[in-house]
C-alpha positions as CSV (number, residue, x, y, z in Angstrom):
1,M,95.3,33.9,81.4
2,T,98.3,31.7,80.7
3,L,100.5,31.0,77.6
4,F,99.4,27.5,77.5
5,D,95.7,26.5,76.4
6,P,95.3,24.2,78.4
7,P,97.9,24.9,81.3
8,V,101.3,23.1,81.2
9,T,100.6,21.1,84.1
10,K,97.3,19.5,82.8
11,T,98.8,18.4,79.5
12,V,102.8,17.8,80.1
13,R,101.8,14.2,81.0
14,Q,101.4,13.4,77.5
15,D,105.3,13.9,77.0
16,S,107.8,13.7,79.8
17,V,109.8,16.7,78.7
18,V,108.6,19.8,76.8
19,L,110.9,22.4,75.4
20,L,109.3,25.8,74.6
21,T,110.4,28.2,72.1
22,P,112.9,31.0,73.3
23,R,111.1,33.2,75.8
24,D,112.2,35.1,79.0
25,A,111.8,33.5,82.2
26,E,109.0,35.7,83.6
27,E,106.9,34.2,80.4
28,T,107.7,30.8,81.1
29,I,107.1,31.0,84.9
30,C,103.5,32.5,84.2
31,G,102.8,29.8,81.7
32,V,102.8,27.0,84.1
33,E,99.7,26.6,86.5
34,R,101.8,24.9,89.1
35,V,104.7,22.4,89.5
36,T,106.7,20.6,92.0
37,V,109.9,22.2,91.7
38,M,111.2,25.4,90.2
39,M,114.8,25.4,89.0
40,L,116.1,28.8,88.7
41,D,119.6,28.9,87.5
42,P,120.0,32.5,86.1
43,W,123.4,33.9,84.7
44,Y,125.2,35.3,87.9
45,N,125.9,38.9,86.8
46,K,129.8,38.6,86.7
47,G,130.1,39.2,83.1
48,M,129.1,36.0,81.3
49,G,125.5,36.4,80.5
50,G,125.9,40.2,80.8
51,V,125.8,42.6,84.0
52,R,122.9,44.7,85.0
53,D,122.7,47.1,87.8
54,D,119.2,45.8,89.0
55,Y,120.3,42.3,88.9
56,F,119.1,41.9,92.7
57,Q,115.7,43.4,92.2
58,W,115.2,41.4,88.9
59,L,116.2,38.2,90.8
60,S,113.8,39.1,93.9
61,K,111.0,39.4,91.2
62,I,111.9,36.1,89.2
63,T,111.9,34.3,92.8
64,K,108.8,35.6,94.0
65,L,106.9,34.7,90.9
66,A,108.1,31.2,91.0
67,A,107.2,30.9,94.6
68,T,103.4,31.5,93.6
69,R,103.9,28.3,91.0
70,S,105.9,25.8,93.0
71,D,106.4,23.7,96.1
72,H,109.9,23.8,95.9
73,I,112.6,26.5,94.6
74,F,116.4,26.0,93.9
75,L,118.4,29.5,93.4
76,W,121.6,28.9,92.1
77,G,124.7,31.4,92.2
78,F,128.2,32.0,93.7
79,P,128.0,32.5,97.6
80,E,129.3,36.1,97.2
81,I,126.5,36.9,95.2
82,I,123.3,34.7,96.0
83,W,123.5,35.6,99.8
84,R,121.4,38.8,99.2
85,A,118.6,36.6,98.2
86,L,118.3,35.5,102.0
87,L,117.0,39.3,102.6
88,D,114.1,39.2,100.4
89,V,112.9,35.3,100.7
90,P,109.2,35.1,99.2
91,S,106.6,35.3,101.9
92,E,104.8,31.9,100.6
93,M,108.4,30.4,101.4
94,R,110.8,29.6,104.0
95,L,114.5,28.7,103.7
96,V,115.2,24.9,103.9
97,A,118.8,24.8,103.2
98,W,121.9,26.2,102.2
99,L,123.3,23.6,99.6
100,T,126.8,23.4,98.2
101,W,128.0,22.1,95.0
102,Y,131.7,21.1,95.7
103,F,133.9,20.5,92.8
104,K,138.1,20.1,92.9
105,N,139.0,20.3,89.4
106,C,138.0,23.8,88.4
107,P,141.2,25.0,86.3
108,S,143.0,27.7,88.0
109,V,143.1,30.6,85.4
110,I,144.3,33.7,88.4
111,R,146.7,33.6,90.9
112,G,144.9,33.4,93.9
113,W,141.6,31.4,95.4
114,R,140.7,28.7,93.1
115,S,136.8,28.7,92.5
116,A,135.7,25.1,94.1
117,Q,131.9,25.6,94.7
118,M,128.5,26.8,93.8
119,A,125.9,27.7,96.3
120,C,122.1,26.9,95.9
121,L,119.5,28.0,98.1
122,H,116.5,25.6,98.7
123,F,113.2,27.1,99.4
124,S,109.6,25.7,99.9
125,V,106.1,26.3,101.3
126,P,105.4,24.9,104.9
127,G,105.0,21.3,104.8
128,A,106.2,20.6,101.1
129,K,107.3,17.0,100.9
130,L,111.0,15.9,101.2
131,Y,112.0,12.3,100.4
132,P,115.4,11.6,102.4
133,E,114.2,8.0,101.8
134,H,115.4,8.3,98.4
135,F,118.9,8.2,99.5
136,L,118.9,5.0,101.6
137,N,121.3,2.4,100.5
138,V,120.3,-1.4,100.2
139,A,121.0,-2.3,104.0
140,Q,119.2,0.7,105.2
141,I,116.3,0.0,103.1
142,E,116.3,-3.9,104.5
143,K,116.5,-2.1,107.8
144,Q,113.3,0.1,107.2
145,R,111.4,-2.9,105.8
146,E,111.9,-4.7,108.8
147,G,111.1,-1.7,111.2
148,K,114.7,-1.4,112.4
149,L,115.9,1.8,110.9
150,R,116.4,4.2,114.0
151,Y,116.5,7.3,112.1
152,M,116.3,8.6,108.6
153,P,120.0,9.3,107.3
154,G,119.3,12.4,105.0
155,P,121.7,13.4,102.4
156,T,124.0,16.0,103.1
157,S,124.1,19.9,102.4
158,V,127.0,19.5,100.3
159,V,127.3,17.4,97.1
160,E,130.6,16.5,95.7
161,V,130.7,16.0,91.6
162,P,133.6,17.1,89.6
163,L,132.9,19.9,86.7
164,N,132.2,18.2,83.2
165,I,135.7,19.5,82.0
166,G,138.3,17.5,79.9
167,F,137.7,13.9,80.1
168,V,135.5,14.2,83.0
169,G,131.7,13.8,82.0
170,R,132.5,13.9,78.4
171,R,129.1,11.9,77.7
172,E,127.1,14.8,79.1
173,Q,129.2,17.9,77.6
174,T,127.3,20.2,75.0
175,G,129.7,23.1,75.1
176,H,127.4,25.2,77.2
177,P,129.7,27.4,79.1
178,A,128.2,26.8,82.3
179,Q,126.7,23.3,82.3
180,K,126.1,21.6,85.4
181,P,126.7,17.5,85.9
182,E,123.3,15.6,85.7
183,A,124.6,14.0,89.3
184,V,124.0,17.6,90.9
185,I,120.5,18.2,89.7
186,E,119.6,14.6,90.1
187,Y,120.6,14.9,93.8
188,L,118.1,18.3,94.4
189,L,115.4,16.3,92.4
190,R,115.7,13.2,94.2
191,M,115.1,15.1,97.8
192,T,112.0,16.9,96.6
193,T,109.9,14.6,94.1
194,K,108.5,11.2,93.4
195,E,108.0,9.7,90.0
196,G,105.1,11.6,87.9
197,D,105.8,15.1,89.9
198,S,106.5,18.1,87.7
199,V,109.6,20.5,87.2
200,C,109.9,23.7,85.6
201,D,113.2,25.2,84.2
202,P,113.4,28.9,83.0
203,F,116.9,29.0,82.3
204,C,117.6,25.4,81.0
205,G,120.6,26.3,79.0
206,S,122.0,22.8,78.3
207,G,118.9,20.9,79.0
208,T,120.5,19.1,82.0
209,T,117.1,19.3,84.0
210,G,115.4,17.7,81.2
211,A,117.7,14.7,81.0
212,V,117.3,14.2,84.5
213,C,113.5,14.3,84.6
214,R,113.4,11.6,81.9
215,R,115.5,9.3,84.1
216,L,113.6,9.9,87.1
217,G,110.1,10.0,85.6
218,L,109.4,13.3,86.1
219,Q,107.4,15.9,83.8
220,G,109.5,18.6,82.9
221,V,108.8,22.1,81.3
222,L,112.3,23.7,80.1
223,A,112.7,26.9,78.3
224,D,115.6,29.5,77.8
225,H,116.1,32.9,76.3
226,S,118.5,31.8,74.0
227,D,117.6,30.2,70.4
228,E,121.3,29.0,70.2
229,Y,120.7,27.1,73.5
230,T,117.3,25.8,72.6
231,K,118.8,24.2,69.7
232,L,121.6,22.8,71.8
233,M,118.7,21.4,74.0
234,E,116.6,20.0,70.9
235,A,120.0,18.1,70.0
236,R,120.7,16.7,73.4
237,L,117.0,15.6,74.2
238,G,115.8,14.6,70.7
239,I,112.8,17.0,70.8
240,K,111.6,19.8,69.0
241,R,110.5,23.0,70.7
242,R,106.8,24.2,70.9
243,Q,105.4,27.6,70.8
244,K,102.7,26.4,73.2
245,M,101.3,23.2,74.9
246,I,98.9,21.1,72.7
Protein backbone atom coordinates (compact mmCIF):
# COMPACT_ATOMS: atom_id res chain seq x y z
CA MET A 1 0.00 0.00 0.00
CA THR A 2 1.36 3.45 -0.92
CA LEU A 3 0.87 6.89 0.58
CA PHE A 4 -0.68 8.10 -2.62
CA ASP A 5 -3.99 7.11 -4.12
CA PRO A 6 -3.35 6.39 -6.95
CA PRO A 7 0.47 5.99 -6.89
CA VAL A 8 2.58 9.03 -7.71
CA THR A 9 3.93 8.04 -11.09
CA LYS A 10 0.43 7.45 -12.47
CA THR A 11 -0.83 10.95 -11.63
CA VAL A 12 2.20 13.22 -11.38
CA ARG A 13 1.96 14.06 -15.09
CA GLN A 14 -0.92 16.37 -14.22
CA ASP A 15 1.70 18.61 -12.57
CA SER A 16 5.31 18.88 -13.64
CA VAL A 17 6.48 19.21 -10.01
CA VAL A 18 4.68 18.02 -6.89
CA LEU A 19 5.75 19.14 -3.41
CA LEU A 20 4.66 16.97 -0.50
CA THR A 21 4.10 17.91 3.13
CA PRO A 22 7.14 17.43 5.43
CA ARG A 23 7.96 13.75 5.97
CA ASP A 24 10.82 11.30 6.41
CA ALA A 25 12.69 10.15 3.32
CA GLU A 26 11.58 6.53 3.77
CA GLU A 27 7.96 7.64 3.66
CA THR A 28 8.50 9.61 0.47
CA ILE A 29 10.37 6.79 -1.29
CA CYS A 30 7.75 4.20 -0.34
CA GLY A 31 5.07 6.50 -1.77
CA VAL A 32 6.35 6.43 -5.34
CA GLU A 33 5.55 3.49 -7.58
CA ARG A 34 8.73 3.83 -9.66
CA VAL A 35 10.79 6.72 -11.03
CA THR A 36 13.64 7.11 -13.49
CA VAL A 37 15.96 8.87 -11.02
CA MET A 38 16.16 9.01 -7.24
CA MET A 39 18.23 11.99 -6.05
CA LEU A 40 19.56 11.27 -2.55
CA ASP A 41 21.23 14.25 -0.91
CA PRO A 42 20.96 13.64 2.85
CA TRP A 43 22.73 15.62 5.57
CA TYR A 44 26.34 14.49 5.78
CA ASN A 45 26.88 13.52 9.45
CA LYS A 46 29.44 16.28 10.00
CA GLY A 47 27.46 18.49 12.37
CA MET A 48 25.00 20.39 10.17
CA GLY A 49 21.70 18.50 10.29
CA GLY A 50 22.84 16.40 13.23
CA VAL A 51 25.11 13.45 13.87
CA ARG A 52 24.06 9.86 14.48
CA ASP A 53 26.14 6.81 15.35
CA ASP A 54 24.21 4.57 12.97
CA TYR A 55 24.54 6.96 10.00
CA PHE A 56 25.91 4.35 7.58
CA GLN A 57 23.31 1.74 8.52
CA TRP A 58 20.61 4.37 8.03
CA LEU A 59 22.09 5.51 4.72
CA SER A 60 22.33 1.92 3.50
CA LYS A 61 18.66 1.39 4.35
CA ILE A 62 17.65 4.53 2.42
CA THR A 63 19.76 3.58 -0.61
CA LYS A 64 18.47 0.01 -0.75
CA LEU A 65 14.89 1.24 -0.50
CA ALA A 66 15.52 3.72 -3.32
CA ALA A 67 16.95 0.89 -5.43
CA THR A 68 13.55 -0.84 -5.39
CA ARG A 69 11.85 2.28 -6.80
CA SER A 70 14.23 3.71 -9.41
CA ASP A 71 16.44 3.00 -12.42
CA HIS A 72 19.17 5.43 -11.32
CA ILE A 73 20.33 6.68 -7.91
CA PHE A 74 22.57 9.67 -7.26
CA LEU A 75 23.95 9.58 -3.72
CA TRP A 76 25.68 12.75 -2.49
CA GLY A 77 28.23 13.21 0.28
CA PHE A 78 31.73 14.28 1.23
CA PRO A 79 34.34 11.86 -0.18
CA GLU A 80 35.69 10.93 3.25
CA ILE A 81 32.21 9.82 4.31
CA ILE A 82 30.40 8.59 1.22
CA TRP A 83 33.04 6.04 0.14
CA ARG A 84 31.65 3.60 2.68
CA ALA A 85 28.47 3.32 0.60
CA LEU A 86 30.58 1.39 -1.94
CA LEU A 87 30.91 -1.43 0.58
CA ASP A 88 27.16 -2.07 0.52
CA VAL A 89 25.84 -1.39 -2.99
CA PRO A 90 22.17 -2.44 -3.41
CA SER A 91 21.96 -5.89 -5.01
CA GLU A 92 19.67 -4.58 -7.77
CA MET A 93 22.24 -2.03 -8.90
CA ARG A 94 25.82 -1.49 -9.98
CA LEU A 95 28.18 1.44 -9.61
CA VAL A 96 28.20 3.48 -12.82
CA ALA A 97 30.56 6.27 -11.76
CA TRP A 98 32.13 8.17 -8.91
CA LEU A 99 31.31 11.77 -9.84
CA THR A 100 32.99 14.88 -8.46
CA TRP A 101 31.54 18.36 -8.20
CA TYR A 102 34.56 20.70 -8.19
CA PHE A 103 34.34 24.32 -7.07
CA LYS A 104 37.13 26.87 -6.56
CA ASN A 105 35.26 29.56 -4.68
CA CYS A 106 34.68 27.94 -1.28
CA PRO A 107 35.68 30.50 1.39
CA SER A 108 38.52 29.46 3.70
CA VAL A 109 37.39 29.25 7.33
CA ILE A 110 40.25 27.21 8.74
CA ARG A 111 44.02 27.02 8.34
CA GLY A 112 44.52 23.94 6.26
CA TRP A 113 43.06 22.32 3.17
CA ARG A 114 40.21 24.36 1.72
CA SER A 115 37.28 22.22 0.63
CA ALA A 116 36.79 22.28 -3.14
CA GLN A 117 34.77 19.16 -3.96
CA MET A 118 31.82 16.96 -3.19
CA ALA A 119 31.28 13.39 -4.32
CA CYS A 120 28.24 11.83 -5.93
CA LEU A 121 27.91 8.08 -6.47
CA HIS A 122 25.87 7.05 -9.51
CA PHE A 123 24.21 3.64 -9.23
CA SER A 124 21.84 2.12 -11.76
CA VAL A 125 20.06 -1.10 -12.60
CA PRO A 126 21.72 -3.09 -15.41
CA GLY A 127 20.68 -1.76 -18.78
CA ALA A 128 19.37 1.57 -17.50
CA LYS A 129 19.49 4.14 -20.28
CA LEU A 130 22.15 6.86 -20.43
CA TYR A 131 22.00 9.85 -22.79
CA PRO A 132 25.53 11.13 -23.57
CA GLU A 133 24.09 12.54 -26.79
CA HIS A 134 22.41 15.24 -24.70
CA PHE A 135 25.86 16.81 -24.28
CA LEU A 136 26.76 17.10 -27.98
CA ASN A 137 27.53 20.54 -29.33
CA VAL A 138 26.06 21.90 -32.59
CA ALA A 139 28.94 20.66 -34.76
CA GLN A 140 28.80 17.18 -33.23
CA ILE A 141 25.04 16.99 -33.70
CA GLU A 142 25.49 17.82 -37.37
CA LYS A 143 28.16 15.14 -37.74
CA GLN A 144 25.87 12.64 -36.03
CA ARG A 145 23.06 13.56 -38.45
CA GLU A 146 25.41 12.95 -41.35
CA GLY A 147 26.64 9.66 -39.90
CA LYS A 148 30.16 11.05 -39.49
CA LEU A 149 30.42 11.10 -35.69
CA ARG A 150 33.13 8.52 -35.01
CA TYR A 151 32.45 8.15 -31.28
CA MET A 152 30.10 9.50 -28.64
CA PRO A 153 32.02 12.05 -26.48
CA GLY A 154 30.13 11.67 -23.20
CA PRO A 155 30.37 14.11 -20.28
CA THR A 156 33.29 13.90 -17.86
CA SER A 157 33.00 12.51 -14.34
CA VAL A 158 34.06 15.89 -12.93
CA VAL A 159 31.70 18.86 -13.20
CA GLU A 160 33.16 22.29 -12.44
CA VAL A 161 30.51 24.72 -11.23
CA PRO A 162 31.10 27.45 -8.60
CA LEU A 163 29.26 27.55 -5.30
CA ASN A 164 26.24 29.83 -5.05
CA ILE A 165 27.87 32.35 -2.74
CA GLY A 166 28.21 36.13 -2.72
CA PHE A 167 27.42 37.48 -6.18
CA VAL A 168 27.78 34.01 -7.76
CA GLY A 169 24.42 32.39 -8.45
CA ARG A 170 22.55 35.17 -6.68
CA ARG A 171 19.42 34.53 -8.79
CA GLU A 172 19.23 31.01 -7.37
CA GLN A 173 20.18 31.66 -3.75
CA THR A 174 17.50 30.86 -1.19
CA GLY A 175 19.39 30.94 2.11
CA HIS A 176 19.49 27.16 2.44
CA PRO A 177 22.84 26.22 4.08
CA ALA A 178 23.68 23.41 1.65
CA GLN A 179 22.13 24.54 -1.62
CA LYS A 180 23.62 23.17 -4.84
CA PRO A 181 23.67 25.12 -8.10
CA GLU A 182 21.05 24.13 -10.65
CA ALA A 183 23.80 23.46 -13.19
CA VAL A 184 25.16 20.59 -11.08
CA ILE A 185 21.82 18.81 -10.79
CA GLU A 186 21.05 19.46 -14.46
CA TYR A 187 24.32 17.75 -15.42
CA LEU A 188 23.19 14.55 -13.70
CA LEU A 189 19.63 14.58 -15.01
CA ARG A 190 20.60 15.32 -18.60
CA MET A 191 22.71 12.14 -18.57
CA THR A 192 19.97 9.90 -17.18
CA THR A 193 16.62 11.26 -18.37
CA LYS A 194 14.64 12.33 -21.41
CA GLU A 195 11.66 14.65 -21.49
CA GLY A 196 8.70 13.21 -19.58
CA ASP A 197 10.77 10.97 -17.29
CA SER A 198 10.25 11.10 -13.52
CA VAL A 199 12.51 12.14 -10.65
CA CYS A 200 12.06 11.84 -6.89
CA ASP A 201 14.06 13.88 -4.37
CA PRO A 202 13.16 12.98 -0.77
CA PHE A 203 15.81 15.37 0.71
CA CYS A 204 14.94 18.30 -1.52
CA GLY A 205 15.92 21.12 0.86
CA SER A 206 15.92 24.22 -1.34
CA GLY A 207 13.99 22.76 -4.29
CA THR A 208 16.84 22.78 -6.82
CA THR A 209 15.83 19.41 -8.26
CA GLY A 210 12.33 20.73 -8.85
CA ALA A 211 13.59 23.84 -10.64
CA VAL A 212 15.72 21.69 -12.94
CA CYS A 213 12.88 19.23 -13.59
CA ARG A 214 10.71 22.07 -14.83
CA ARG A 215 13.38 23.33 -17.21
CA LEU A 216 14.05 19.86 -18.64
CA GLY A 217 10.41 18.85 -18.97
CA LEU A 218 10.62 16.16 -16.27
CA GLN A 219 8.07 15.03 -13.70
CA GLY A 220 9.30 15.76 -10.16
CA VAL A 221 8.24 14.56 -6.72
CA LEU A 222 9.83 16.60 -3.93
CA ALA A 223 9.78 16.34 -0.14
CA ASP A 224 11.84 17.25 2.90
CA HIS A 225 11.46 16.54 6.61
CA SER A 226 11.71 20.27 7.44
CA ASP A 227 8.68 22.56 7.45
CA GLU A 228 11.04 25.53 7.10
CA TYR A 229 12.55 24.14 3.89
CA THR A 230 9.13 23.14 2.57
CA LYS A 231 8.03 26.77 2.94
CA LEU A 232 11.20 27.81 1.14
CA MET A 233 10.37 25.50 -1.78
CA GLU A 234 6.79 26.76 -1.94
CA ALA A 235 8.11 30.30 -2.38
CA ARG A 236 10.83 29.34 -4.85
CA LEU A 237 8.70 27.12 -7.07
CA GLY A 238 5.39 28.91 -6.65
CA ILE A 239 3.52 25.75 -5.61
CA LYS A 240 1.70 24.53 -2.52
CA ARG A 241 2.48 21.39 -0.60
CA ARG A 242 0.20 18.38 -0.87
CA GLN A 243 -0.60 15.74 1.71
CA LYS A 244 -0.93 13.16 -1.05
CA MET A 245 -1.40 12.93 -4.78
CA ILE A 246 -4.90 13.69 -6.10
